[in-house]
DOMAR-123911 format. One line per field, with one value per residue (C-alpha): residue number from 1; residue in three letters; z, x, y. Coordinates in steps of 0.5 Angstrom, whole numbers. Each point is the difference from the previous one (the first is absolute). Last residue first. Example, Ala and Ser with C-alpha at 12.3 -4.5 7.8 and 13.67 -1.06 7.14 Angstrom:
2
martor (2, 1)
kefi (ser, ala)
up (14, 2)
east (27, -2)
north (-2, -7)
This chain:
317
martor (317, 316, 315, 314, 313, 312, 311, 310, 309, 308, 307, 306, 305, 304, 303, 302, 301, 300, 299, 298, 297, 296, 295, 294, 293, 292, 291, 290, 289, 288, 287, 286, 285, 284, 283, 282, 281, 280, 279, 278, 277, 276, 275, 274, 273, 272, 271, 270, 269, 268, 267, 266, 265, 264, 263, 262, 261, 260, 259, 258, 257, 256, 255, 254, 253, 252, 251, 250, 249, 248, 247, 246, 245, 244, 243, 242, 241, 240, 239, 238, 237, 236, 235, 234, 233, 232, 231, 230, 229, 228, 227, 226, 225, 224, 223, 222, 221, 220, 219, 218, 217, 216, 215, 214, 213, 212, 211, 210, 209, 208, 207, 206, 205, 204, 203, 202, 201, 200, 199, 198, 197, 196, 195, 194, 193, 192, 191, 190, 189, 188, 187, 186, 185, 184, 183, 182, 181, 180, 179, 178, 177, 176, 175, 174, 173, 172, 171, 170, 169, 168, 167, 166, 165, 164, 163, 162, 161, 160, 159, 158, 157, 156, 155, 154, 153, 152, 151, 150, 149, 148, 147, 146, 145, 144, 143, 142, 141, 140, 139, 138, 137, 136, 135, 134, 133, 132, 131, 130, 129, 128, 127, 126, 125, 124, 123, 122, 121, 120, 119, 118, 117, 116, 115, 114, 113, 112, 111, 110, 109, 108, 107, 106, 105, 104, 103, 102, 101, 100, 99, 98, 97, 96, 95, 94, 93, 92, 91, 90, 89, 88, 87, 86, 85, 84, 83, 82, 81, 80, 79, 78, 77, 76, 75, 74, 73, 72, 71, 70, 69, 68, 67, 66, 65, 64, 63, 62, 61, 60, 59, 58, 57, 56, 55, 54, 53, 52, 51, 50, 49, 48, 47, 46, 45, 44, 43, 42, 41, 40, 39, 38, 37, 36, 35, 34, 33, 32, 31, 30, 29, 28, 27, 26, 25, 24, 23, 22, 21, 20, 19, 18, 17, 16, 15, 14, 13, 12, 11, 10, 9, 8, 7, 6, 5, 4, 3, 2, 1)
kefi (phe, gln, leu, val, val, lys, ile, ala, asn, asp, thr, arg, asn, thr, phe, ile, glu, phe, gly, lys, gln, ile, glu, glu, phe, pro, ile, val, his, thr, val, ile, pro, lys, val, asp, val, ala, gly, gln, leu, ile, met, asp, leu, ala, tyr, pro, tyr, asp, ile, glu, leu, asp, pro, gly, val, ser, ala, ile, met, arg, leu, glu, lys, arg, phe, phe, thr, asn, phe, asn, leu, arg, pro, ser, glu, glu, leu, cys, ile, gly, phe, phe, ala, val, gln, gly, asn, his, gly, ala, leu, glu, phe, cys, gln, asn, ile, val, ala, ser, asp, gln, gly, tyr, ala, asp, ile, val, ile, asp, ala, met, ser, asn, gly, thr, val, thr, ser, val, phe, ser, ile, pro, asp, asp, arg, lys, pro, asn, ile, ile, tyr, asp, ala, gly, met, lys, gln, ala, val, thr, leu, arg, tyr, asp, cys, leu, asp, val, ala, ile, ile, glu, arg, ala, gly, phe, asn, lys, met, leu, ala, thr, phe, leu, leu, gly, val, pro, gly, gln, gly, met, ile, val, val, thr, lys, ser, his, ala, arg, asp, ile, arg, phe, ala, cys, his, ala, val, ala, gly, leu, leu, gln, thr, met, ile, leu, val, asp, val, asp, glu, gly, asp, pro, ile, lys, gln, leu, arg, ser, ala, asp, thr, val, his, tyr, glu, arg, tyr, gly, asp, leu, ser, arg, pro, tyr, tyr, met, val, arg, glu, gly, pro, met, leu, arg, glu, asp, asn, ser, glu, asp, val, val, gly, leu, cys, glu, his, gly, pro, tyr, gly, ser, pro, leu, pro, tyr, ser, ser, pro, asp, phe, ser, arg, ala, phe, tyr, pro, ile, asp, ser, gly, cys, ile, ala, thr, arg, leu, leu, arg, val, arg, val, glu, gly, asp, asn, val, ser, pro, leu, glu, glu, thr, val, val, glu, phe, lys, met, pro, ser, val, ile, lys, ala, ala, arg, met)
up (-81, 4, 6, 8, 2, 7, 3, -4, 1, -7, 2, 5, -2, -1, -2, -5, -3, 1, -3, -6, -1, 0, -5, -4, 5, -2, 7, 6, 5, 7, 3, 8, 0, -3, 6, 5, 5, 3, -7, 1, -7, 3, 6, -2, -6, 7, 3, -6, -1, 7, 2, -6, -2, 6, -2, 1, 3, 6, 6, 7, 7, 7, 4, 6, 1, 1, -4, -7, 2, 2, -7, -5, -5, -6, -6, -2, -6, -2, -5, 6, -3, 3, 3, 8, 6, 6, 7, 6, 7, 2, -6, -7, -4, 1, -2, -6, -2, 1, -6, -5, 2, -2, -7, -5, 3, 0, 3, 7, 4, 7, 6, 6, -1, 5, 7, 0, 0, -6, -5, 3, 0, -7, -2, 3, -3, -7, -1, -4, -7, -4, 4, -2, 5, 0, 4, 2, -7, -2, -8, -2, 5, -3, -7, 2, 4, -8, -3, 5, -1, 5, 4, 6, 3, 7, 2, 6, 5, -5, -1, -5, -6, 1, 1, -7, -4, 3, -2, -7, -1, 2, -4, -6, 2, 7, 2, 9, 4, 6, 5, 6, 2, 3, -5, -3, 2, -1, -5, -5, -4, -2, -3, -5, -1, -3, -5, -1, -1, -5, -4, 0, -2, -8, 2, -1, -6, -2, 2, 2, -5, 0, 7, 1, 1, 3, -5, 3, 3, -8, -3, -4, -7, -2, -6, 0, 4, 5, 6, -1, 8, -1, 5, -4, 4, -4, 2, -5, -5, -3, -8, -1, 6, 7, 5, -5, -2, -7, -2, -5, 0, 7, 2, 3, 6, 3, 5, -1, -4, 0, -5, -6, -5, 5, 1, -7, 3, 6, -4, 0, 8, 4, 0, 4, -2, -4, 5, 6, -2, -1, 8, -1, -4, -7, -2, -4, -5, -4, 0, -5, 5, -3, 6, 0, 2, -5, -6, -2, -5, 0, -5, -3, 2, -2, 3, 5, 2, 7, 2, 7, 0, -7, -4, 5, -2, -3, -3, -6, -3)
east (20, 3, 5, 1, 7, -2, 7, 5, 3, 3, 4, -1, 4, -5, -5, 3, 2, -7, -3, 5, -1, -9, 2, -6, -5, 1, 2, -4, 6, 0, -6, 1, -3, -6, -1, -5, -2, -6, -3, -6, 1, 7, -2, -6, 5, 4, -7, -2, 8, 0, -6, -2, 6, 4, 7, 6, 7, 0, 5, -1, 5, 0, 5, 2, 7, 3, -1, 0, 7, 2, -3, 5, -2, 4, -5, -2, -3, 3, -5, -3, -7, -2, -6, 3, -3, 4, -5, 4, 0, 6, 1, 2, 5, 5, -5, -1, 7, 1, -5, 4, 5, -3, -1, -5, -6, -1, -7, 3, -5, 2, -5, 1, 6, 6, 0, 6, -5, -3, 3, 6, 1, -4, 6, 5, -2, -1, 6, 1, 3, 0, -6, -5, -4, -8, -3, -8, -2, -7, 0, 3, 6, 0, 0, 7, 3, -1, 5, 4, 3, 2, -6, -3, -5, -4, -7, -2, -6, -3, -8, -2, -1, 9, 1, -4, 4, 7, -2, -1, 6, 4, -4, 2, 7, 1, 4, 1, -7, 1, -6, -1, -8, -5, -4, 3, -4, 4, 2, -5, -4, 6, 3, -7, 0, 7, -3, -6, 5, 3, -7, -4, 6, -2, -6, 4, 2, -6, -4, -6, -6, -2, 0, 3, -1, 4, 2, 4, -7, -3, 4, 5, 3, 5, 2, 5, 6, 4, -4, 3, 1, -5, -5, -2, -3, -4, -3, -6, -3, -7, 0, -3, -5, 2, -4, -3, 6, 2, 2, 5, 5, -1, 5, 6, 4, 6, 5, 3, 6, 5, 0, -4, 2, 4, 7, 4, 5, 0, 6, 5, 0, -3, 4, -3, -3, -7, -3, 3, -3, -8, 0, 1, -7, 0, -7, -5, -5, -6, 0, -5, -5, -2, -6, -2, -6, 1, 6, 3, 6, 7, 2, 6, 6, 6, 6, 4, 7, 2, 8, 3, 2, -3, -6, -5, -7, -4, -7, -4, -6)
north (12, 5, -2, 3, 2, 1, 3, 2, 7, 0, -6, -5, -5, -6, 5, 4, -7, -4, 6, 1, -8, 1, 4, -3, 2, 6, 5, 3, 2, 3, -3, 1, 7, -1, -6, 5, -4, 1, 3, -3, -4, -2, -2, -4, -4, -1, -4, -4, -2, -2, -4, -4, -2, -2, 3, -5, 2, 3, -3, 2, 1, 2, 3, -3, 5, -7, -5, 5, 3, -7, -3, 5, -4, -3, -1, -7, 0, 6, 4, 5, 2, 7, -1, -2, 4, 1, 1, 3, -3, 4, 5, -1, 2, -4, -6, 4, 1, -8, -1, 6, -4, -7, 4, -2, 5, 6, 1, -1, 3, 2, 0, 3, 4, 2, 0, 5, 6, -1, 5, 0, -9, 0, 6, -5, -6, 2, 3, 6, 2, -7, -1, 4, 2, 3, 3, 1, -5, 2, -1, 7, -1, -7, 3, 3, -6, -3, 6, 0, -9, -3, -2, 2, 2, 1, 1, 4, -1, -5, 1, -5, 4, 2, -8, 0, 6, -3, -7, 3, 2, -5, -5, 6, 0, 3, -5, -1, 3, 2, 0, 4, -1, 5, -5, -6, -5, -6, -4, -4, 5, 3, -6, 0, 7, -1, -5, 4, 6, -4, -2, 6, 5, -2, 5, 6, -2, -1, 7, -1, 1, -8, -3, -7, -6, -5, -7, -7, -2, 1, -6, 2, 1, 5, 5, 5, -4, 2, -2, -8, -1, -6, 2, 6, 6, 4, 7, 2, 4, -3, 0, -6, -2, -3, -4, -4, -4, -2, 7, 3, 6, 3, 5, 0, 1, -4, -1, -7, -1, -5, -2, 1, -5, -5, 2, -1, -3, -5, -4, 5, -1, 6, 8, 5, 7, -2, -6, 4, 7, -3, 0, 8, 0, 3, 1, -2, 6, -2, -7, -3, -5, -7, -2, -8, -3, -5, 1, 6, -1, 3, 5, -3, 3, 6, 2, 5, -3, 2, 0, 2, -8, -3, -3, 5, -1, 5, 0, 3, -3)
């Protein structure tokens, strides 16, 4: 079977490995699609101790869709299509053996390049459910990559009065408008704090969502963008273990803060699948590239460097 591994900074290698065997109660899945997530990029782009390489086979892939190849579990039959949620973050491999608890049936006849978004939408929904009711609220979303765009769509579904989308890439802001953003800001041209102050009559935002992460400056700007007694939600992963936060801003505004990482497989993913199937969230504008799995190196490069107007890159087996 085909598998990919990071062998050095910014370098993937596609290799051939043995097909995994299936034990009692297990299911073997052959992947049809796997998608690149923003949380994968640090493992690809950062330099780790040379002794760390190569990283484990398939790491750190986790957005997977496939078909049951062999099953020793009566709940799943060969040929059924499933979402697969790997425990070991080894999704960049063609075949996987798992128990049924990590699988979610998906319907035949639907576009797999659309359904692959179930995993990411489920993770975003998990965070969105923890945020205050967005109905009639002003919401600012920092970052309009795949995660930020899904937050934009959900906040629109939840009845936000106005959604302000912030990103450094104009092509992403164009898609944000399709997903429901009422206002767009490119910080290269406009100051987000002044913009939000003007839009809200100086009251600032009721809810601010950090869909960017990795930067304490963005975190602190979220505090500035929030109004008194507002809520700030953090989804983007901050790579600094102890980021320098402007605590006094947070404190004096009496802000409330939440963080969200792990979705509930039995709640969030079924919800996400229903939202996609019902057309309540149109994810098609987000999926910009579908390329062969063997071109994973190219996929990571265009996603990391934001070239070719890349938003979501899907790998096809």
